[in-house]
N, C-alpha and C positions, 0 to 999 in steps of 0.2 A: 249896275241893273237888275232887277230882279226878272229870273225865269220862270215864267209859269207854264208848265208842262200839263195834259191833259191826258188823262189814261183810260180807256175802257175795252171790256172786253166784250165780244158779238159772237154771236152762233152758240154752237152748243160748246159746253162746259168740257174740260180736260183736266186730267194731272199735268201739274206743272203750269198752270196759269200763276198763280200766289207764287209760286218760286221766280217767273220770270219778271214779276212784277215788284216783287221785292228786290230782283237782280236790277234793274230800271233803277228803283229809289235810293238803295243803297250807291251807287255807283253816282249818279246824279248830286245826293248830298254832299259825298266825299268828293266830287270833282267844284261844285257852286259852292258848297257851305250854306250860308245862311242866305244865299242869292236867290237859292232855290225854291222853288211852291208848285208842290205835287198836287194837281185837280184831279180827283178821281169822279170819275162820271157812272151812275149807276146803271143798269141796264142795258147795257152797249149804246147804239145809236136810237134808239128808242130813248134814251135819256140823253144825249146829246140834243134829237131834236126837242126836248121839252125843257131842255134847262135842268134836268137832275144833276147838282155837280157837288160835292164838298171840297173843301179845304182840306186838305192830309198835311200830318204830322210826322216826323221821323219813327216814332213810337206807334202809330198804324201799321206798319209795314215788319215789324218785331214781329218773332213767331209764327211766321206765314209759311215758312219755306217747305214745311211736311204736309200742310195741309192741303187737300184735295179742293177741287172750286173755286171760287172764285170771290174775296173779299168785296168788289164791284157789283156783284151779280152780273146774268148774262140775258139775251133773248134776242127772237130772230125776229130779224126786219129783212124780210128779201130785198136783194138786189134790183129786181125788177120790177119792183113796185116804190122803189125811191124818188123816179123823178113821176110818181103819178100820184096827183091829189084827190084823194079816196072822196067818201062824202063827206069826212070832219073836214073838207075844205082848207088842209093842211100840206101846204108846201115844203115838204120834209129837208129837199136841200137849202133853200132858203132860211129854214128855222137851224138848221146844224149850222149856217156859217153866223149866224144871229147871237145863238150860244156861243161860240167861238170866241167872237167879238166882245160879247157882255161880260166873259170869264176871261179878256183879255190876254186870252192863250200866246204863248210866242211859239207852239206845236201840239200836235196830237199824236200821241199814240195809239194803234189799235191792235190789238190779240185776238185772231182768228182767223179763221180760214177762206178758202176760196172764193166764198159770196162779203165776206168781210174786208178781203185785200179788195174786190170791184168797186167796193165802195167808199175804200180810203184812196183809191186810184181817183174815184169820181172827184173826192173832196179835195185831191192833190192839183184836178188838172181846173177847180173853180176857185185854186189860188192861197189853198188852206197849208200850213207847212206837217205834212205827215210821214210817219214813220209806221211802215208795218210788220207783226212780229207773228210769224207762222206756227198756228196752233190747229192741230187734228190731229186726231188717233188713228186717221185716215193715211196719212203720210202721203198726200194726192196733191201737195202743192208746187206748183212746177218752179222752177230754179233752184230748189234747197234737198239734199239728200236725205234728209232725216225734220221733222216736225217733232216739237216738244208733244207728251203726250203717246207719242207711239208707244215706245218703247218699255210704259209703263201699259198699255192698254195690250200689247201684247203678251205681258206675263201672265195679265189676267185672262186671258183667252187660253195662253196656254195651259193655266190651269184647270181651267172648265174642262178641254180634252183630256187632261189628265185623268180627271174625275170622272169620265163618262168611258174611260177604259173599263174600270174596274167593275162597274154596273154593267157596260155590254158583254165583257165577258161572262160575268157571274150568269147572265139569262140567256146567252148566245143572240143578241139581237145586235142590229142595223144601229146606230146613233146617229144620227145629223145632228151637228153642231152649227145654228145659225150665226152668223161673225155679221158684225155690222161694218160696211165697205158697201156702198148703194152704186158707184161708180167705179171704185178701182177697188183693188183685191190685194193689196198690200199687208193688210191684219189678216184676213183670212189666211194668203201664201206664209208667214212668218210663223204665226200661232200654229198652221196646219205642220210644218217642219218640224217647229219644238215641240210640239207634243202628240208627234207620229199618227197622224190621220195618214189613212189607207189612200183619201181621194180626197182631193180639194176642188173644189167647185169655183172657177176667177169669173167675173164679169167680162175680162180678155179675153178669156178663153171658152166659148159658146158650148155646153157640153152636150154628149149624145147619152139620153140617159139608158140606151140597149147598152153602150161600153159601160157607163157605171154599174147596172145590174149585171153583168158579164163579169167585170172584177168580182164583186161580191160571192156569186156563184164558185168564182176560181177560186176566193181566200178558202170559200164553205168545202171544197173538193178537198182543198190541200189540209183540209182539218182547221182552221183557222174559223172557230163559230161565231166570230162576230167582226165587224168591220167600223169605222168609225169613217164618217164624212165628213171634211170641212166647207161649210158653205158662204160664201160671201150673199149678204140680203142682196144685192143685185145684179145678181148669176141670173144669167137667160140659156136656153137651150139652143139649139142650132136654128133650129126653125123661127124661134122669135128672133136670132139674129138680124132676119131679114126683113123684121118689120120696124115699124114706126112706134117711139115710145107709147103712145097714147092706143095702137092698136095691140101692143102687147099687154097693155093695163085691161082695156076691154076683153079683151080675148082670156085672163085671168079672171076676171069679174064674174065673164058668162058659166066659167067653170066652177065658180065658187070655190077658188081657189086661188090667194092672191100673193102669197109671197114662192118663189124657186123653191125654198127648203120644202114646204109642207107639200109641193108637187113633186117632186124627186122622194118625199119619203113613200109619197102615198101609191106612187105608181112601182118604188120597187118592192113593196110590199104585195100588190097585185102581180106581178113579173115573175117573184122568186119564192113568195109564199112564207118570206122569211118575215118575221117581227120586227118593224122598225117604227123607231120613235124619232121625236123633235126636242130639241134642248135650244131654248132662246136667251142666252143671256143676257141682253140690251143693255139697258143703261148701266148695268153694272162692269160693263167695260170703259168708262168714261169714268168712271166712281173713283173714291178713294185715294189715300196717299202716293206722290210721283217716285218712283222709283231713284234711285242713287243716281243711273245713269240721266235720266229727266232731269231729276235736283239738276246737277252740273251743267248740262244743255240750257236749260233754260236761264241758267245762270249766266252762262256764256252770252246769251241771245240776249239778254238785258244789258248786259254790261257795255253790251258793242252798239246796242241801240243808243244808250249815255253816250257813248263815242260819238255816235251819227249827230247827235244835238249838241253837242259839244262844236263841233266843226260845222256846223247848221250844216249838214249834208241831208238834203231833204227831200221825200218823193221816191225814198227805197224801204225795201223790205228786205228785213236781214235773215240771213239764209247758210245752211252749211254747204260750201262749196268746195269738193276736193279735200276733205276734212279740215278745213279753215273756214272760222266762222267771217264773211264777208257779207255785202249785200247786194241786190239785182235794183235797178228799176223796178218801179211798183209797173208803170203802166208795161215791163215788159212778161211780168208775171199771174198778172190781173189777170183769171176768166181763164186761164192754162190748165186744163188738170193733168196731174204723170198719173200716166197707167203705169199697169204691168207689163213690160215687153215681153212677146213669147218666149225671147234670146235672154232674158233676165237668168243674172248665173244662179239667182234662189229658182226659179223655175226649173235650170239645169240640175241642178242640182237633186233638187226632188225628183226630179225622171230618172237620173241613176240609182236613186234607191228604190225605183220602182212604185212610186206614189203616181196614181191614174189622176188626171185633170178630166178625166172623162170625154175625151175627146177622140 
């Protein structure tokens, strides 16, 4: 009996998607041989809704280990809209189930982050055989110590901070690097430590702008004429921490400055007189070839997913648990964000080095 396995990538892209797809495919073909048929689904859940599917061959998965992005393409289809029938009158859940049946799938593999996992769990609860794989540069998926794409992004963000050191030193400036991470600050934390940032600002640790300015002044008085500040894009100050999300957004819009990084830079310059600039690497952090670590991790995750298929063990999310690849129930991890704890070892190590968190 031929096993028909659907694969899609959803949400933002990241390094390691293709390496994971390859790991799944090679392991599936190795285990099932000619009895395996992989169905590639273009553009994530949008493609599943609209039956944008293609039968793949083993040759389609050759040469993609080192390639960034995703061979299937990806698209954001917010979970909060999945059960909402919009102006197009499309019942998204009904159509996804219909595509699953039309393609005669035995299971569906979804590669993505928190939103992807929530929709994967929804489909699992609707009776489909689903397996989730943890993809995000934010490393914020509950139940896994690491996600593929994270280590590559740390390397890229670290390179950005490294380069800022030389220009900041040359001009005697304060340079603020805005690093992706809207809810969780893992990427900013690791890149900040690896890149030798003087101040790290995370969403989990609301900042006091006076403390940040004070750190810059003390460094200047000690003869260090520049400072590097790594700021997670979702950071907010202690006053904002007491507000609701919409209230924070309204206050920022009113001020005409929408990101924490630009607010921090403007305030530092006003408070200290030091020339301050902002650097936003943005989507560069999600691009490029995966690191050796992420290639290995992606391959491990992909082959473990193939094992779950062989065991017909569905409704699971692949994860790294206590240094071993395993899995969690999708329903136990979907919708849960893994935040940086105040007492995380990396936070404590950074503080021991004298790095300020602006608190």
